[in-house]
C-alpha positions in Angstrom: 14.3 -2.0 15.3 16.5 -4.6 13.7 17.5 -3.9 10.0 14.9 -6.4 8.8 12.1 -5.0 10.9 13.0 -1.4 9.9 13.0 -2.3 6.2 9.8 -4.3 6.3 8.0 -1.7 8.5 8.7 1.1 5.9 7.8 -1.2 3.0 4.5 -1.8 4.8 3.9 1.9 5.1 4.8 2.4 1.4 2.5 -0.4 0.3 -0.5 0.8 2.4 0.1 4.3 1.1 0.1 3.2 -2.5 -2.8 0.9 -1.9 -4.9 3.8 -0.4 -3.9 6.0 -3.4 -4.9 3.4 -5.9 -8.2 2.7 -4.2 -9.0 6.4 -4.1 -8.1 6.7 -7.8 -10.4 3.8 -8.7 -13.3 5.3 -6.8 -12.9 8.9 -8.0 -12.4 7.9 -11.6 -14.6 4.8 -11.5 -11.9 2.5 -12.7 -11.7 -1.2 -11.8 -8.0 -1.8 -12.6 -6.6 0.6 -9.9 -8.8 -1.1 -7.3 -7.5 -4.5 -8.4 -3.9 -3.2 -8.1 -4.7 -1.7 -4.7 -5.8 -5.2 -3.5 -2.5 -6.7 -4.7 -0.4 -3.9 -3.2 -2.2 -4.1 0.2 -1.7 -7.9 0.1 2.1 -7.2 -0.3 1.8 -4.7 2.5 0.2 -7.3 4.7 3.0 -9.8 3.9 5.7 -7.2 4.9 3.7 -6.3 8.0 3.8 -10.0 9.0 7.5 -10.2 8.3 8.1 -7.1 10.5 6.2 -8.8 13.3 8.2 -12.0 12.8 11.5 -10.0 12.9 10.3 -8.4 16.2 9.5 -11.8 17.7 12.8 -13.3 16.5 14.8 -10.5 18.2 12.8 -10.1 21.4 11.9 -13.8 21.9 8.3 -13.0 22.8 5.0 -12.2 21.1 4.6 -8.6 20.1 2.4 -7.5 23.1 4.9 -6.0 25.5 4.5 -2.4 24.5 2.0 -0.2 22.7 4.1 -0.1 19.6 4.1 -3.9 19.4 0.4 -4.1 20.0 -0.4 -1.6 17.2 2.0 -3.4 14.8 0.1 -6.6 15.4 -3.3 -4.9 15.3 -2.6 -3.3 11.9 -1.9 -6.7 10.4 -5.1 -8.0 11.8 -7.2 -5.2 10.3 -5.6 -5.6 6.9 -5.9 -9.4 7.1 -9.7 -9.1 7.5 -9.7 -6.6 4.6 -7.6 -8.7 2.2 -9.4 -11.9 3.2 -12.8 -10.4 2.5 -11.6 -9.2 -0.9 -10.3 -12.6 -1.8 -13.8 -14.0 -1.2 -15.7 -10.9 -2.6 -13.6 -8.9 -5.1 -16.6 -6.5 -5.5 -15.8 -5.1 -2.0 -12.5 -3.6 -3.2 -13.7 0.0 -2.5 -13.3 -0.7 1.3 -9.6 -0.3 0.8 -10.1 3.4 0.5 -11.1 3.3 4.2 -9.1 0.4 5.7 -5.7 1.2 4.2 -5.6 4.8 5.5 -6.9 3.5 8.8 -3.9 1.0 8.9 -1.5 3.9 8.0 -2.8 6.0 10.9 -2.3 3.0 13.2 1.3 2.6 12.1 1.9 6.3 12.5 0.6 6.2 16.0 2.8 3.2 16.6 5.9 5.2 15.7 5.0 7.9 18.2 5.2 5.3 20.9 9.0 4.6 20.7 9.5 1.3 19.0 12.4 0.3 21.2 13.0 -3.3 22.2 11.7 -4.3 25.5 11.7 -7.4 27.7 8.5 -9.2 28.5 7.2 -8.1 31.9 6.4 -10.9 34.3 3.0 -9.2 34.7 2.4 -9.7 30.9 3.8 -13.2 30.7 0.5 -15.0 31.3 -1.5 -17.3 29.1 -4.8 -15.5 29.8 -3.2 -12.3 28.6 -2.3 -13.8 25.2 -5.9 -15.1 24.9 -7.3 -11.8 26.0 -5.3 -9.8 23.4 -5.9 -12.4 20.6 -9.7 -12.0 20.9 -9.4 -8.3 21.3 -7.7 -7.9 17.9 -10.2 -10.3 16.3 -13.0 -8.1 17.5 -11.3 -5.0 16.5 -10.6 -6.3 13.0 -14.2 -7.5 12.5 -15.7 -4.2 13.8 -13.4 -2.2 11.5 -14.5 -4.1 8.4 -18.1 -3.9 9.4 -17.8 -0.1 9.6 -16.0 0.1 6.3 -18.8 -1.9 4.6 -21.3 0.3 6.4 -19.7 3.4 4.7 -20.0 1.5 1.3 -23.7 0.8 2.1 -24.3 4.5 2.9 -22.7 5.6 -0.4 -24.7 3.0 -2.3 -27.9 4.1 -0.6 -27.6 7.7 -1.6 -30.8 9.1 -3.1 -29.2 9.9 -6.4 -28.3 6.2 -6.8 -31.5 4.8 -5.3 -33.5 6.5 -8.0 -31.4 5.0 -10.8 -32.1 1.6 -12.4 -29.4 -1.0 -11.9 -28.1 -0.6 -15.5 -27.6 3.2 -15.1 -25.6 3.1 -11.9 -21.9 4.2 -12.1 -19.8 1.2 -12.9 -18.1 1.2 -9.6 -21.3 1.1 -7.6 -22.9 -1.3 -10.0 -20.2 -3.8 -9.3 -20.7 -3.6 -5.5 -22.8 -6.4 -3.9 -26.5 -5.6 -3.6 -27.6 -3.5 -0.6 -29.1 -6.6 1.1 -25.8 -8.4 0.7 -23.9 -5.5 2.1 -26.3 -5.3 5.0 -25.9 -9.0 5.7 -22.1 -8.7 5.6 -22.2 -5.9 8.2 -24.4 -8.1 10.4 -22.0 -11.1 10.1 -18.9 -9.2 10.9 -20.6 -7.5 13.9 -21.7 -10.9 15.2 -18.2 -12.3 14.8 -16.7 -9.2 16.5 -19.2 -9.2 19.3 -18.5 -12.8 20.2 -14.7 -12.1 20.2 -15.4 -9.0 22.2 -17.3 -10.9 24.9 -14.5 -13.6 25.1 -12.0 -10.8 25.4 -13.8 -9.3 28.4 -14.3 -12.7 30.1 -10.6 -13.7 29.7 -9.6 -10.2 30.8 -11.6 -10.7 34.0 -9.8 -14.1 34.6 -6.5 -12.4 34.1 -7.4 -9.5 36.3 -8.3 -12.0 39.1 -4.9 -13.5 38.9 -3.2 -10.1 38.7 -5.2 -7.8 40.9 -7.2 -10.2 43.1 -10.5 -8.9 41.6 -12.4 -9.7 38.4 -13.5 -6.1 37.8 -12.2 -2.7 39.0 -14.0 -0.2 36.8 -10.7 0.8 35.1 -11.4 3.3 32.2 -10.4 0.7 29.6 -12.7 -1.9 31.3 -15.5 0.5 31.5 -15.3 1.7 27.9 -14.9 -1.9 26.6 -18.1 -2.8 28.4 -19.9 0.2 27.0 -18.8 -0.6 23.5 -19.9 -4.2 24.0 -23.3 -3.0 25.1 -23.5 -0.7 22.1 -22.9 -3.6 19.7 -25.2 -5.8 21.7 -27.9 -3.1 21.2 -27.1 -3.1 17.4 -27.7 -6.9 17.3 -30.9 -6.5 19.3 -32.2 -3.9 17.0 -31.4 -6.0 14.0 -32.6 -9.4 15.2 -35.5 -8.5 17.5 -36.9 -5.3 16.2 -35.8 -5.9 12.6 -34.2 -2.6 12.0 -32.3 -2.3 8.8 -31.1 0.2 6.2 -29.1 3.4 6.7 -29.6 3.8 10.4 -28.0 0.5 11.1 -25.1 1.3 8.8 -24.6 4.6 10.6 -24.7 2.8 13.9 -22.1 0.3 12.7 -19.8 3.2 11.9 -20.5 5.2 15.1 -20.0 2.1 17.3 -16.5 1.7 15.9 -15.6 5.0 17.5 -16.4 3.7 20.9 -14.0 0.7 20.3 -11.3 3.0 19.0 -11.6 5.1 22.2 -11.6 2.0 24.4 -8.4 0.8 22.7 -6.5 4.1 22.4 -8.4 7.1 23.8 -8.6 5.9 27.4 -4.8 5.6 27.7 -4.5 9.3 26.8 -6.6 10.1 29.9 -4.1 8.4 32.2 -5.2 6.8 35.5 -5.5 3.4 33.9 -4.0 0.1 34.9 -3.9 -1.0 31.3 -1.1 1.3 30.3 1.9 -0.4 28.7 4.1 2.7 28.6 6.2 1.6 31.6 5.9 -2.1 30.7 4.0 -3.0 33.8 0.4 -3.0 34.8 -0.4 -1.1 38.0 -2.8 -2.4 40.6 -6.1 -0.7 41.3 -4.8 0.9 44.5 -1.9 2.5 42.5 -4.2 4.2 40.0 -6.4 5.8 42.6 
């Protein structure tokens, strides 16, 4: 890391940590002010996160996609961007920070485990379709993450102890949340956005794979799990639009579906035997991973 990247990286960690603590304080003690401060602090963290990315680009001369560390650094900024943007539009959603900011911290911690050394851009990675592929991958990841966070809020709001109370007797924190139909609609919108980005990611990945491997699809573990997670979200949309499912079961499914995406992004690489590994800064051909 350059001195600027090192400084802004740890400023980002500090900001997201403080933001998570303030959000938890606001929820536990049912205070609005800590939640407002958490939004501001996480906004500062997003800014320093972006500066760290800029410092990385300035030093290496390429977009931060050449290693797992760089991908995670970029992905953390995308997740927090979706969170902060949603809070600017709907301040009543501030409790989601108690989920998204620790999630961002875990991502940064995982990034550090992957040796944030400087690397040159592999010729395999220096492809326009790869940049489009990764861009839409992070858009989908950010949207799905926010949908899951709102799903948790919905489940908390839908607890029987709160369902039986009239609106004026709800705890202040939950009374300030959007209504349950609004929360449900937000989950739906973010999942639709994420699903479209997910499909574009898969299609552009197939085009890139054709240039790289000579085949559009090779049933690589990452490809397979990405397809499975897309099918799962497609099922969610089908159940909502066609069968008119709603309520707690759809919120639970939004949360569970995110696990499949997380595994497709991170878990499959732990299994090895994948051509999507960036550990050695090159993608292996399907014949090399058999």
